[in-house]
C-alpha positions in Angstrom: 82.8 41.1 41.2 82.1 40.3 37.6 78.8 38.7 36.6 79.2 36.2 33.9 76.2 34.8 32.0 76.5 31.4 30.5 74.1 29.2 28.6 74.0 25.5 27.8 72.2 23.7 25.1 70.4 20.5 25.9 68.2 18.3 23.7 65.6 16.3 25.6 63.5 13.6 23.9 60.6 12.4 25.9 56.9 12.8 26.8 55.5 16.1 27.9 54.5 15.6 31.6 52.0 18.5 31.9 50.8 21.4 29.9 53.3 24.3 29.6 52.6 27.2 32.0 53.3 30.7 30.8 54.0 33.4 33.3 55.3 37.0 33.2 57.9 38.1 35.7 57.5 41.4 37.6 60.2 42.9 35.3 58.1 41.9 32.2 60.1 38.9 31.0 58.2 35.9 29.6 58.7 32.5 31.3 57.4 29.1 30.2 57.8 26.0 32.4 57.0 22.4 31.8 58.2 18.9 32.7 59.5 16.1 30.4 59.5 12.4 31.2 62.5 10.6 29.8 62.6 6.7 29.7 65.9 5.3 30.6 66.5 1.6 29.8 67.5 -1.0 30.7 67.4 -1.0 34.5 70.0 -3.4 36.1 70.5 -5.0 32.7 66.9 -6.1 32.4 65.6 -5.0 28.9 62.0 -5.3 30.1 62.4 -2.7 32.9 62.6 1.0 32.3 63.2 3.9 34.7 61.5 7.2 34.1 63.5 10.3 34.8 61.7 13.7 35.1 63.2 17.0 34.1 61.7 20.4 34.8 62.3 22.9 32.0 62.2 26.7 32.2 62.3 28.8 29.0 63.0 32.5 29.2 62.4 35.5 27.0 62.7 34.7 23.3 62.8 31.0 23.7 59.7 31.2 25.9 57.9 33.2 23.1 58.3 30.2 20.7 57.7 27.4 23.3 
């Protein structure tokens, strides 16, 4: 069985939901986690209503070092 590693690039624009948490895995890799609140509008065609979508983000190794 072949292990394939893929990566995707996402750009999120929103508000930081909580302070980033930095952790170190048992194997010594750096990990930073945080959440982002993204406002989605309009809801049901009403421009005065917005829906908030929360995304959890995990940054590993080199990206975590600069997060």
